[in-house]
All heavy atoms as a GROMACS GRO file, in nm:
protein
  574
    1MET      N    1  -0.521   1.667   0.843
    1MET     CA    2  -0.521   1.611   0.716
    1MET      C    3  -0.485   1.461   0.726
    1MET      O    4  -0.397   1.425   0.804
    1MET     CB    5  -0.424   1.687   0.624
    1MET     CG    6  -0.424   1.636   0.482
    1MET     SD    7  -0.326   1.734   0.369
    1MET     CE    8  -0.451   1.857   0.331
    2THR      N    9  -0.550   1.381   0.650
    2THR     CA   10  -0.521   1.242   0.651
    2THR      C   11  -0.393   1.202   0.584
    2THR      O   12  -0.349   1.260   0.479
    2THR     CB   13  -0.637   1.164   0.576
    2THR    OG1   14  -0.762   1.204   0.631
    2THR    CG2   15  -0.620   1.017   0.582
    3SER      N   16  -0.325   1.103   0.643
    3SER     CA   17  -0.204   1.054   0.585
    3SER      C   18  -0.229   0.970   0.469
    3SER      O   19  -0.327   0.888   0.469
    3SER     CB   20  -0.122   0.978   0.694
    3SER     OG   21  -0.010   0.922   0.639
    4LEU      N   22  -0.148   0.974   0.367
    4LEU     CA   23  -0.165   0.888   0.246
    4LEU      C   24  -0.047   0.796   0.238
    4LEU      O   25   0.066   0.841   0.228
    4LEU     CB   26  -0.176   0.972   0.119
    4LEU     CG   27  -0.186   0.905  -0.011
    4LEU    CD1   28  -0.310   0.823  -0.017
    4LEU    CD2   29  -0.176   0.999  -0.128
    5ASP      N   30  -0.069   0.666   0.246
    5ASP     CA   31   0.041   0.566   0.233
    5ASP      C   32   0.041   0.517   0.092
    5ASP      O   33  -0.064   0.476   0.039
    5ASP     CB   34   0.017   0.450   0.331
    5ASP     CG   35   0.030   0.494   0.475
    5ASP    OD1   36   0.094   0.593   0.504
    5ASP    OD2   37  -0.031   0.425   0.562
    6ILE      N   38   0.156   0.513   0.028
    6ILE     CA   39   0.169   0.462  -0.108
    6ILE      C   40   0.261   0.343  -0.097
    6ILE      O   41   0.377   0.350  -0.044
    6ILE     CB   42   0.228   0.566  -0.200
    6ILE    CG1   43   0.135   0.685  -0.210
    6ILE    CG2   44   0.257   0.508  -0.340
    6ILE    CD1   45   0.187   0.804  -0.287
    7LEU      N   46   0.214   0.231  -0.142
    7LEU     CA   47   0.287   0.101  -0.134
    7LEU      C   48   0.329   0.059  -0.276
    7LEU      O   49   0.249   0.056  -0.367
    7LEU     CB   50   0.196  -0.007  -0.075
    7LEU     CG   51   0.244  -0.148  -0.077
    7LEU    CD1   52   0.371  -0.160   0.006
    7LEU    CD2   53   0.136  -0.243  -0.023
    8VAL      N   54   0.466   0.040  -0.288
    8VAL     CA   55   0.517  -0.001  -0.418
    8VAL      C   56   0.592  -0.135  -0.402
    8VAL      O   57   0.699  -0.138  -0.347
    8VAL     CB   58   0.615   0.108  -0.473
    8VAL    CG1   59   0.677   0.061  -0.608
    8VAL    CG2   60   0.551   0.242  -0.488
    9PRO      N   61   0.532  -0.243  -0.446
    9PRO     CA   62   0.604  -0.373  -0.447
    9PRO      C   63   0.701  -0.369  -0.562
    9PRO      O   64   0.667  -0.318  -0.668
    9PRO     CB   65   0.492  -0.474  -0.471
    9PRO     CG   66   0.374  -0.401  -0.509
    9PRO     CD   67   0.393  -0.259  -0.485
   10TYR      N   68   0.823  -0.414  -0.541
   10TYR     CA   69   0.922  -0.396  -0.645
   10TYR      C   70   1.012  -0.520  -0.662
   10TYR      O   71   1.068  -0.572  -0.567
   10TYR     CB   72   1.006  -0.272  -0.610
   10TYR     CG   73   1.122  -0.259  -0.707
   10TYR    CD1   74   1.105  -0.217  -0.838
   10TYR    CD2   75   1.248  -0.306  -0.672
   10TYR    CE1   76   1.205  -0.211  -0.925
   10TYR    CE2   77   1.354  -0.299  -0.766
   10TYR     CZ   78   1.335  -0.254  -0.891
   10TYR     OH   79   1.435  -0.248  -0.975
   11TRP      N   80   1.035  -0.555  -0.785
   11TRP     CA   81   1.141  -0.643  -0.828
   11TRP      C   82   1.161  -0.615  -0.976
   11TRP      O   83   1.065  -0.633  -1.055
   11TRP     CB   84   1.097  -0.794  -0.807
   11TRP     CG   85   1.210  -0.889  -0.838
   11TRP    CD1   86   1.300  -0.935  -0.743
   11TRP    CD2   87   1.249  -0.943  -0.958
   11TRP    NE1   88   1.385  -1.021  -0.805
   11TRP    CE2   89   1.358  -1.025  -0.937
   11TRP    CE3   90   1.200  -0.929  -1.088
   11TRP    CZ2   91   1.424  -1.092  -1.039
   11TRP    CZ3   92   1.268  -1.004  -1.186
   11TRP    CH2   93   1.370  -1.084  -1.161
   12GLY      N   94   1.276  -0.574  -1.011
   12GLY     CA   95   1.301  -0.548  -1.153
   12GLY      C   96   1.406  -0.450  -1.180
   12GLY      O   97   1.514  -0.453  -1.124
   13ASP      N   98   1.384  -0.350  -1.269
   13ASP     CA   99   1.474  -0.255  -1.318
   13ASP      C  100   1.497  -0.138  -1.221
   13ASP      O  101   1.400  -0.064  -1.203
   13ASP     CB  102   1.425  -0.206  -1.453
   13ASP     CG  103   1.521  -0.118  -1.524
   13ASP    OD1  104   1.613  -0.060  -1.464
   13ASP    OD2  105   1.506  -0.103  -1.647
   14PRO      N  106   1.615  -0.118  -1.167
   14PRO     CA  107   1.636  -0.004  -1.073
   14PRO      C  108   1.607   0.134  -1.131
   14PRO      O  109   1.574   0.222  -1.065
   14PRO     CB  110   1.783  -0.017  -1.032
   14PRO     CG  111   1.819  -0.158  -1.062
   14PRO     CD  112   1.730  -0.198  -1.175
   15ARG      N  113   1.627   0.147  -1.264
   15ARG     CA  114   1.600   0.280  -1.330
   15ARG      C  115   1.452   0.308  -1.317
   15ARG      O  116   1.411   0.424  -1.288
   15ARG     CB  117   1.641   0.275  -1.475
   15ARG     CG  118   1.789   0.271  -1.498
   15ARG     CD  119   1.823   0.247  -1.640
   15ARG     NE  120   1.759   0.127  -1.688
   15ARG     CZ  121   1.718   0.102  -1.808
   15ARG    NH1  122   1.729   0.192  -1.902
   15ARG    NH2  123   1.659  -0.011  -1.841
   16LEU      N  124   1.359   0.210  -1.334
   16LEU     CA  125   1.222   0.233  -1.324
   16LEU      C  126   1.186   0.261  -1.172
   16LEU      O  127   1.100   0.346  -1.153
   16LEU     CB  128   1.142   0.108  -1.376
   16LEU     CG  129   1.161   0.086  -1.522
   16LEU    CD1  130   1.082  -0.043  -1.562
   16LEU    CD2  131   1.109   0.205  -1.603
   17MET      N  132   1.250   0.196  -1.082
   17MET     CA  133   1.220   0.228  -0.939
   17MET      C  134   1.261   0.369  -0.911
   17MET      O  135   1.188   0.436  -0.841
   17MET     CB  136   1.303   0.128  -0.851
   17MET     CG  137   1.294   0.160  -0.704
   17MET     SD  138   1.122   0.192  -0.641
   17MET     CE  139   1.044   0.037  -0.683
   18ARG      N  140   1.372   0.419  -0.961
   18ARG     CA  141   1.413   0.557  -0.936
   18ARG      C  142   1.309   0.653  -0.993
   18ARG      O  143   1.269   0.746  -0.921
   18ARG     CB  144   1.552   0.582  -1.000
   18ARG     CG  145   1.606   0.720  -0.966
   18ARG     CD  146   1.744   0.739  -1.028
   18ARG     NE  147   1.842   0.659  -0.952
   18ARG     CZ  148   1.913   0.561  -1.018
   18ARG    NH1  149   1.895   0.529  -1.144
   18ARG    NH2  150   2.005   0.496  -0.951
   19GLU      N  151   1.261   0.627  -1.109
   19GLU     CA  152   1.156   0.709  -1.168
   19GLU      C  153   1.027   0.704  -1.088
   19GLU      O  154   0.964   0.807  -1.067
   19GLU     CB  155   1.125   0.665  -1.315
   19GLU     CG  156   1.233   0.696  -1.412
   19GLU     CD  157   1.201   0.639  -1.553
   19GLU    OE1  158   1.081   0.619  -1.582
   19GLU    OE2  159   1.300   0.620  -1.625
   20THR      N  160   0.989   0.591  -1.037
   20THR     CA  161   0.870   0.572  -0.953
   20THR      C  162   0.888   0.656  -0.826
   20THR      O  163   0.799   0.732  -0.791
   20THR     CB  164   0.843   0.428  -0.926
   20THR    OG1  165   0.826   0.360  -1.048
   20THR    CG2  166   0.720   0.412  -0.840
   21VAL      N  167   1.000   0.639  -0.757
   21VAL     CA  168   1.017   0.708  -0.634
   21VAL      C  169   1.018   0.860  -0.655
   21VAL      O  170   0.956   0.935  -0.577
   21VAL     CB  171   1.153   0.658  -0.566
   21VAL    CG1  172   1.188   0.748  -0.446
   21VAL    CG2  173   1.140   0.516  -0.518
   22GLU      N  174   1.085   0.904  -0.756
   22GLU     CA  175   1.096   1.051  -0.784
   22GLU      C  176   0.957   1.104  -0.813
   22GLU      O  177   0.921   1.214  -0.767
   22GLU     CB  178   1.184   1.076  -0.903
   22GLU     CG  179   1.334   1.050  -0.878
   22GLU     CD  180   1.394   1.149  -0.777
   22GLU    OE1  181   1.348   1.259  -0.767
   22GLU    OE2  182   1.488   1.104  -0.709
   23SER      N  183   0.878   1.030  -0.885
   23SER     CA  184   0.739   1.078  -0.918
   23SER      C  185   0.657   1.088  -0.790
   23SER      O  186   0.583   1.187  -0.773
   23SER     CB  187   0.679   0.979  -1.018
   23SER     OG  188   0.541   1.014  -1.035
   24VAL      N  189   0.666   0.988  -0.702
   24VAL     CA  190   0.583   0.992  -0.577
   24VAL      C  191   0.631   1.103  -0.489
   24VAL      O  192   0.552   1.180  -0.436
   24VAL     CB  193   0.594   0.853  -0.507
   24VAL    CG1  194   0.528   0.865  -0.366
   24VAL    CG2  195   0.524   0.744  -0.590
   25LEU      N  196   0.764   1.122  -0.473
   25LEU     CA  197   0.814   1.220  -0.384
   25LEU      C  198   0.792   1.365  -0.436
   25LEU      O  199   0.797   1.455  -0.361
   25LEU     CB  200   0.963   1.201  -0.360
   25LEU     CG  201   0.998   1.070  -0.282
   25LEU    CD1  202   1.145   1.059  -0.261
   25LEU    CD2  203   0.930   1.065  -0.144
   26ALA      N  204   0.766   1.375  -0.569
   26ALA     CA  205   0.740   1.510  -0.622
   26ALA      C  206   0.596   1.556  -0.606
   26ALA      O  207   0.564   1.671  -0.633
   26ALA     CB  208   0.769   1.507  -0.770
   27GLN      N  209   0.512   1.470  -0.549
   27GLN     CA  210   0.373   1.504  -0.532
   27GLN      C  211   0.361   1.614  -0.423
   27GLN      O  212   0.444   1.625  -0.333
   27GLN     CB  213   0.285   1.388  -0.489
   27GLN     CG  214   0.288   1.274  -0.590
   27GLN     CD  215   0.253   1.318  -0.731
   27GLN    OE1  216   0.141   1.377  -0.742
   27GLN    NE2  217   0.335   1.295  -0.824
   28SER      N  218   0.256   1.699  -0.428
   28SER     CA  219   0.241   1.809  -0.334
   28SER      C  220   0.161   1.774  -0.210
   28SER      O  221   0.154   1.851  -0.121
   28SER     CB  222   0.172   1.927  -0.409
   28SER     OG  223   0.048   1.885  -0.446
   29TYR      N  224   0.109   1.653  -0.201
   29TYR     CA  225   0.037   1.612  -0.083
   29TYR      C  226   0.129   1.613   0.033
   29TYR      O  227   0.229   1.547   0.034
   29TYR     CB  228  -0.034   1.481  -0.105
   29TYR     CG  229  -0.138   1.441  -0.008
   29TYR    CD1  230  -0.268   1.490  -0.020
   29TYR    CD2  231  -0.111   1.368   0.107
   29TYR    CE1  232  -0.370   1.456   0.065
   29TYR    CE2  233  -0.211   1.338   0.199
   29TYR     CZ  234  -0.337   1.383   0.180
   29TYR     OH  235  -0.441   1.355   0.268
   30PRO      N  236   0.095   1.684   0.144
   30PRO     CA  237   0.188   1.695   0.258
   30PRO      C  238   0.205   1.579   0.350
   30PRO      O  239   0.317   1.563   0.401
   30PRO     CB  240   0.136   1.820   0.334
   30PRO     CG  241  -0.014   1.812   0.308
   30PRO     CD  242  -0.029   1.763   0.163
   31ASN      N  243   0.110   1.492   0.363
   31ASN     CA  244   0.120   1.384   0.460
   31ASN      C  245   0.126   1.252   0.377
   31ASN      O  246   0.034   1.170   0.383
   31ASN     CB  247   0.004   1.379   0.557
   31ASN     CG  248  -0.001   1.494   0.646
   31ASN    OD1  249   0.108   1.551   0.684
   31ASN    ND2  250  -0.115   1.538   0.687
   32LEU      N  251   0.238   1.233   0.316
   32LEU     CA  252   0.254   1.112   0.228
   32LEU      C  253   0.364   1.026   0.284
   32LEU      O  254   0.473   1.070   0.319
   32LEU     CB  255   0.291   1.166   0.090
   32LEU     CG  256   0.304   1.068  -0.024
   32LEU    CD1  257   0.237   1.128  -0.145
   32LEU    CD2  258   0.448   1.042  -0.047
   33GLU      N  259   0.336   0.893   0.286
   33GLU     CA  260   0.443   0.796   0.322
   33GLU      C  261   0.461   0.700   0.212
   33GLU      O  262   0.363   0.639   0.165
   33GLU     CB  263   0.415   0.726   0.452
   33GLU     CG  264   0.520   0.622   0.488
   33GLU     CD  265   0.497   0.548   0.618
   33GLU    OE1  266   0.383   0.534   0.657
   33GLU    OE2  267   0.594   0.494   0.671
   34LEU      N  268   0.583   0.687   0.161
   34LEU     CA  269   0.609   0.592   0.054
   34LEU      C  270   0.675   0.471   0.117
   34LEU      O  271   0.781   0.475   0.185
   34LEU     CB  272   0.701   0.660  -0.049
   34LEU     CG  273   0.756   0.565  -0.159
   34LEU    CD1  274   0.641   0.500  -0.237
   34LEU    CD2  275   0.849   0.643  -0.253
   35ILE      N  276   0.617   0.353   0.089
   35ILE     CA  277   0.670   0.222   0.135
   35ILE      C  278   0.707   0.142   0.011
   35ILE      O  279   0.619   0.114  -0.071
   35ILE     CB  280   0.567   0.146   0.225
   35ILE    CG1  281   0.527   0.225   0.346
   35ILE    CG2  282   0.625   0.018   0.269
   35ILE    CD1  283   0.406   0.177   0.418
   36VAL      N  284   0.832   0.106   0.001
   36VAL     CA  285   0.880   0.024  -0.112
   36VAL      C  286   0.912  -0.111  -0.060
   36VAL      O  287   0.992  -0.123   0.036
   36VAL     CB  288   1.001   0.086  -0.180
   36VAL    CG1  289   1.045  -0.005  -0.293
   36VAL    CG2  290   0.962   0.222  -0.239
   37VAL      N  291   0.853  -0.217  -0.116
   37VAL     CA  292   0.890  -0.354  -0.073
   37VAL      C  293   0.984  -0.407  -0.179
   37VAL      O  294   0.940  -0.430  -0.294
   37VAL     CB  295   0.760  -0.437  -0.057
   37VAL    CG1  296   0.796  -0.586  -0.016
   37VAL    CG2  297   0.666  -0.378   0.041
   38ASP      N  298   1.107  -0.431  -0.140
   38ASP     CA  299   1.203  -0.493  -0.229
   38ASP      C  300   1.185  -0.644  -0.219
   38ASP      O  301   1.230  -0.703  -0.116
   38ASP     CB  302   1.341  -0.447  -0.186
   38ASP     CG  303   1.452  -0.507  -0.269
   38ASP    OD1  304   1.422  -0.585  -0.364
   38ASP    OD2  305   1.571  -0.475  -0.247
   39ASP      N  306   1.131  -0.699  -0.319
   39ASP     CA  307   1.103  -0.843  -0.315
   39ASP      C  308   1.216  -0.928  -0.367
   39ASP      O  309   1.211  -1.005  -0.460
   39ASP     CB  310   0.974  -0.872  -0.405
   39ASP     CG  311   0.918  -1.006  -0.387
   39ASP    OD1  312   0.928  -1.064  -0.283
   39ASP    OD2  313   0.863  -1.060  -0.490
   40GLY      N  314   1.327  -0.918  -0.288
   40GLY     CA  315   1.445  -1.006  -0.319
   40GLY      C  316   1.527  -0.962  -0.437
   40GLY      O  317   1.586  -1.046  -0.506
   41SER      N  318   1.536  -0.832  -0.468
   41SER     CA  319   1.618  -0.789  -0.580
   41SER      C  320   1.767  -0.826  -0.558
   41SER      O  321   1.818  -0.824  -0.443
   41SER     CB  322   1.610  -0.637  -0.592
   41SER     OG  323   1.478  -0.601  -0.628
   42THR      N  324   1.831  -0.857  -0.666
   42THR     CA  325   1.973  -0.901  -0.656
   42THR      C  326   2.065  -0.803  -0.736
   42THR      O  327   2.176  -0.831  -0.764
   42THR     CB  328   1.995  -1.038  -0.712
   42THR    OG1  329   1.950  -1.042  -0.851
   42THR    CG2  330   1.922  -1.144  -0.632
   43ASP      N  331   2.007  -0.684  -0.766
   43ASP     CA  332   2.088  -0.581  -0.844
   43ASP      C  333   2.119  -0.466  -0.748
   43ASP      O  334   2.130  -0.482  -0.634
   43ASP     CB  335   2.003  -0.536  -0.966
   43ASP     CG  336   1.864  -0.500  -0.931
   43ASP    OD1  337   1.842  -0.461  -0.812
   43ASP    OD2  338   1.775  -0.501  -1.015
   44GLU      N  339   2.136  -0.346  -0.804
   44GLU     CA  340   2.173  -0.228  -0.725
   44GLU      C  341   2.056  -0.160  -0.661
   44GLU      O  342   2.067  -0.044  -0.614
   44GLU     CB  343   2.260  -0.132  -0.806
   44GLU     CG  344   2.181  -0.071  -0.923
   44GLU     CD  345   2.193  -0.147  -1.056
   44GLU    OE1  346   2.232  -0.264  -1.055
   44GLU    OE2  347   2.155  -0.089  -1.154
   45THR      N  348   1.944  -0.227  -0.647
   45THR     CA  349   1.822  -0.165  -0.592
   45THR      C  350   1.848  -0.111  -0.449
   45THR      O  351   1.795  -0.006  -0.420
   45THR     CB  352   1.708  -0.272  -0.589
   45THR    OG1  353   1.674  -0.299  -0.721
   45THR    CG2  354   1.586  -0.219  -0.518
   46ALA      N  355   1.915  -0.186  -0.365
   46ALA     CA  356   1.938  -0.139  -0.227
   46ALA      C  357   2.010  -0.011  -0.226
   46ALA      O  358   1.979   0.082  -0.150
   46ALA     CB  359   2.021  -0.248  -0.152
   47ALA      N  360   2.109   0.012  -0.313
   47ALA     CA  361   2.183   0.137  -0.319
   47ALA      C  362   2.093   0.252  -0.370
   47ALA      O  363   2.096   0.360  -0.319
   47ALA     CB  364   2.304   0.124  -0.404
   48VAL      N  365   2.012   0.220  -0.469
   48VAL     CA  366   1.920   0.324  -0.524
   48VAL      C  367   1.824   0.371  -0.420
   48VAL      O  368   1.805   0.494  -0.397
   48VAL     CB  369   1.846   0.271  -0.645
   48VAL    CG1  370   1.733   0.359  -0.689
   48VAL    CG2  371   1.942   0.244  -0.762
   49LEU      N  372   1.761   0.274  -0.353
   49LEU     CA  373   1.666   0.312  -0.249
   49LEU      C  374   1.730   0.374  -0.123
   49LEU      O  375   1.680   0.465  -0.065
   49LEU     CB  376   1.585   0.187  -0.204
   49LEU     CG  377   1.499   0.130  -0.313
   49LEU    CD1  378   1.430   0.003  -0.260
   49LEU    CD2  379   1.394   0.232  -0.357
   50GLY      N  380   1.856   0.330  -0.091
   50GLY     CA  381   1.931   0.387   0.022
   50GLY      C  382   1.962   0.534   0.005
   50GLY      O  383   1.975   0.609   0.103
   51ALA      N  384   1.977   0.577  -0.118
   51ALA     CA  385   2.004   0.709  -0.149
   51ALA      C  386   1.901   0.808  -0.105
   51ALA      O  387   1.925   0.932  -0.088
   51ALA     CB  388   2.038   0.731  -0.301
   52TYR      N  389   1.778   0.765  -0.082
   52TYR     CA  390   1.666   0.850  -0.045
   52TYR      C  391   1.658   0.867   0.109
   52TYR      O  392   1.576   0.947   0.156
   52TYR     CB  393   1.537   0.797  -0.099
   52TYR     CG  394   1.530   0.809  -0.245
   52TYR    CD1  395   1.558   0.700  -0.332
   52TYR    CD2  396   1.497   0.929  -0.311
   52TYR    CE1  397   1.556   0.709  -0.463
   52TYR    CE2  398   1.496   0.938  -0.446
   52TYR     CZ  399   1.525   0.829  -0.523
   52TYR     OH  400   1.519   0.843  -0.662
   53GLY      N  401   1.740   0.798   0.180
   53GLY     CA  402   1.743   0.813   0.327
   53GLY      C  403   1.608   0.792   0.391
   53GLY      O  404   1.536   0.694   0.361
   54ASN      N  405   1.565   0.880   0.478
   54ASN     CA  406   1.438   0.869   0.547
   54ASN      C  407   1.318   0.920   0.470
   54ASN      O  408   1.213   0.939   0.525
   54ASN     CB  409   1.448   0.930   0.690
   54ASN     CG  410   1.469   1.078   0.680
   54ASN    OD1  411   1.484   1.136   0.575
   54ASN    ND2  412   1.474   1.139   0.802
   55ARG      N  413   1.337   0.958   0.344
   55ARG     CA  414   1.228   1.005   0.263
   55ARG      C  415   1.123   0.897   0.227
   55ARG      O  416   1.020   0.922   0.177
   55ARG     CB  417   1.278   1.078   0.145
   55ARG     CG  418   1.358   1.198   0.183
   55ARG     CD  419   1.418   1.268   0.061
   55ARG     NE  420   1.319   1.315  -0.031
   55ARG     CZ  421   1.343   1.343  -0.156
   55ARG    NH1  422   1.462   1.330  -0.210
   55ARG    NH2  423   1.240   1.388  -0.234
   56LEU      N  424   1.166   0.769   0.247
   56LEU     CA  425   1.078   0.655   0.220
   56LEU      C  426   1.114   0.541   0.318
   56LEU      O  427   1.218   0.545   0.377
   56LEU     CB  428   1.096   0.605   0.078
   56LEU     CG  429   1.234   0.576   0.020
   56LEU    CD1  430   1.274   0.434   0.055
   56LEU    CD2  431   1.232   0.594  -0.130
   57ARG      N  432   1.024   0.450   0.328
   57ARG     CA  433   1.051   0.331   0.411
   57ARG      C  434   1.065   0.214   0.318
   57ARG      O  435   0.991   0.189   0.225
   57ARG     CB  436   0.930   0.306   0.503
   57ARG     CG  437   0.960   0.189   0.593
   57ARG     CD  438   0.868   0.168   0.708
   57ARG     NE  439   0.738   0.232   0.714
   57ARG     CZ  440   0.636   0.189   0.780
   57ARG    NH1  441   0.642   0.079   0.848
   57ARG    NH2  442   0.522   0.262   0.776
   58VAL      N  443   1.175   0.134   0.342
   58VAL     CA  444   1.202   0.019   0.257
   58VAL      C  445   1.182  -0.108   0.343
   58VAL      O  446   1.234  -0.117   0.459
   58VAL     CB  447   1.349   0.024   0.205
   58VAL    CG1  448   1.380  -0.100   0.123
   58VAL    CG2  449   1.372   0.147   0.123
   59VAL      N  450   1.107  -0.199   0.288
   59VAL     CA  451   1.087  -0.334   0.344
   59VAL      C  452   1.160  -0.429   0.251
   59VAL      O  453   1.129  -0.434   0.136
   59VAL     CB  454   0.943  -0.371   0.358
   59VAL    CG1  455   0.920  -0.510   0.412
   59VAL    CG2  456   0.866  -0.263   0.444
   60ARG      N  457   1.255  -0.505   0.306
   60ARG     CA  458   1.325  -0.600   0.220
   60ARG      C  459   1.279  -0.741   0.264
   60ARG      O  460   1.264  -0.771   0.376
   60ARG     CB  461   1.476  -0.589   0.242
   60ARG     CG  462   1.526  -0.460   0.179
   60ARG     CD  463   1.680  -0.454   0.179
   60ARG     NE  464   1.721  -0.337   0.101
   60ARG     CZ  465   1.723  -0.215   0.149
   60ARG    NH1  466   1.687  -0.188   0.267
   60ARG    NH2  467   1.767  -0.115   0.072
   61LYS      N  468   1.258  -0.830   0.164
   61LYS     CA  469   1.215  -0.964   0.191
   61LYS      C  470   1.269  -1.055   0.077
   61LYS      O  471   1.307  -1.007  -0.025
   61LYS     CB  472   1.059  -0.970   0.201
   61LYS     CG  473   0.992  -0.930   0.072
   61LYS     CD  474   0.846  -0.943   0.080
   61LYS     CE  475   0.792  -1.086   0.065
   61LYS     NZ  476   0.835  -1.164  -0.037
   62GLN      N  477   1.267  -1.180   0.109
   62GLN     CA  478   1.303  -1.282   0.012
   62GLN      C  479   1.203  -1.282  -0.097
   62GLN      O  480   1.079  -1.268  -0.068
   62GLN     CB  481   1.313  -1.415   0.082
   62GLN     CG  482   1.367  -1.529   0.001
   62GLN     CD  483   1.387  -1.661   0.076
   62GLN    OE1  484   1.316  -1.679   0.172
   62GLN    NE2  485   1.477  -1.736   0.027
   63ASN      N  486   1.245  -1.308  -0.220
   63ASN     CA  487   1.147  -1.309  -0.328
   63ASN      C  488   1.033  -1.406  -0.311
   63ASN      O  489   1.058  -1.525  -0.281
   63ASN     CB  490   1.222  -1.342  -0.462
   63ASN     CG  491   1.131  -1.333  -0.583
   63ASN    OD1  492   1.066  -1.440  -0.621
   63ASN    ND2  493   1.118  -1.215  -0.630
   64GLY      N  494   0.911  -1.358  -0.320
   64GLY     CA  495   0.795  -1.436  -0.299
   64GLY      C  496   0.681  -1.403  -0.396
   64GLY      O  497   0.577  -1.462  -0.388
   65GLY      N  498   0.708  -1.309  -0.483
   65GLY     CA  499   0.604  -1.268  -0.580
   65GLY      C  500   0.521  -1.150  -0.537
   65GLY      O  501   0.538  -1.100  -0.422
   66LEU      N  502   0.441  -1.104  -0.629
   66LEU     CA  503   0.367  -0.974  -0.610
   66LEU      C  504   0.279  -0.981  -0.490
   66LEU      O  505   0.282  -0.887  -0.404
   66LEU     CB  506   0.290  -0.946  -0.734
   66LEU     CG  507   0.212  -0.815  -0.735
   66LEU    CD1  508   0.301  -0.695  -0.708
   66LEU    CD2  509   0.136  -0.796  -0.868
   67ALA      N  510   0.197  -1.084  -0.469
   67ALA     CA  511   0.107  -1.088  -0.360
   67ALA      C  512   0.180  -1.088  -0.224
   67ALA      O  513   0.138  -1.018  -0.135
   67ALA     CB  514   0.010  -1.210  -0.374
   68SER      N  515   0.286  -1.161  -0.221
   68SER     CA  516   0.364  -1.168  -0.099
   68SER      C  517   0.424  -1.033  -0.069
   68SER      O  518   0.430  -0.990   0.053
   68SER     CB  519   0.476  -1.272  -0.117
   68SER     OG  520   0.566  -1.274  -0.009
   69ALA      N  521   0.474  -0.965  -0.170
   69ALA     CA  522   0.531  -0.828  -0.150
   69ALA      C  523   0.422  -0.730  -0.102
   69ALA      O  524   0.445  -0.649  -0.014
   69ALA     CB  525   0.597  -0.776  -0.276
   70ARG      N  526   0.310  -0.738  -0.162
   70ARG     CA  527   0.201  -0.650  -0.120
   70ARG      C  528   0.166  -0.674   0.028
   70ARG      O  529   0.140  -0.579   0.103
   70ARG     CB  530   0.076  -0.670  -0.207
   70ARG     CG  531   0.081  -0.604  -0.342
   70ARG     CD  532  -0.050  -0.621  -0.412
   70ARG     NE  533  -0.039  -0.570  -0.549
   70ARG     CZ  534  -0.099  -0.616  -0.653
   70ARG    NH1  535  -0.180  -0.726  -0.637
   70ARG    NH2  536  -0.090  -0.566  -0.770
   71ASN      N  537   0.149  -0.802   0.064
   71ASN     CA  538   0.115  -0.831   0.202
   71ASN      C  539   0.226  -0.783   0.297
   71ASN      O  540   0.189  -0.733   0.402
   71ASN     CB  541   0.102  -0.986   0.215
   71ASN     CG  542  -0.025  -1.034   0.151
   71ASN    OD1  543  -0.119  -0.959   0.129
   71ASN    ND2  544  -0.026  -1.163   0.114
   72ALA      N  545   0.350  -0.794   0.264
   72ALA     CA  546   0.458  -0.743   0.349
   72ALA      C  547   0.445  -0.593   0.361
   72ALA      O  548   0.471  -0.538   0.474
   72ALA     CB  549   0.593  -0.780   0.292
   73GLY      N  550   0.412  -0.524   0.258
   73GLY     CA  551   0.393  -0.381   0.264
   73GLY      C  552   0.279  -0.338   0.350
   73GLY      O  553   0.285  -0.240   0.428
   74VAL      N  554   0.167  -0.409   0.339
   74VAL     CA  555   0.049  -0.381   0.423
   74VAL      C  556   0.087  -0.403   0.568
   74VAL      O  557   0.049  -0.323   0.655
   74VAL     CB  558  -0.070  -0.467   0.380
   74VAL    CG1  559  -0.182  -0.456   0.480
   74VAL    CG2  560  -0.118  -0.425   0.239
   75GLU      N  561   0.159  -0.510   0.596
   75GLU     CA  562   0.200  -0.536   0.736
   75GLU      C  563   0.289  -0.421   0.795
   75GLU      O  564   0.279  -0.391   0.907
   75GLU     CB  565   0.280  -0.661   0.746
   75GLU     CG  566   0.190  -0.788   0.753
   75GLU     CD  567   0.277  -0.910   0.778
   75GLU    OE1  568   0.379  -0.900   0.842
   75GLU    OE2  569   0.234  -1.015   0.722
   76ALA      N  570   0.370  -0.364   0.704
   76ALA     CA  571   0.455  -0.254   0.748
   76ALA      C  572   0.376  -0.130   0.781
   76ALA      O  573   0.414  -0.048   0.857
   76ALA     CB  574   0.557  -0.221   0.640
   0.00000   0.00000   0.00000
């Protein structure tokens, strides 16, 4: 079965990030990898994402905007 990579560029409300991550992880597709690009968040985003352990991959970068975050995720 083919692996499905889901890329989520993020900067904003940690509550929405939690909802997004929970929704993706609740999917039934067996070969799924979630990559979240934290585009320089200065709130509790790191703690929220860290709570998921190895269930997702987090890429952290200095804020550079949506296109920059997408590119960092694709590189990952």
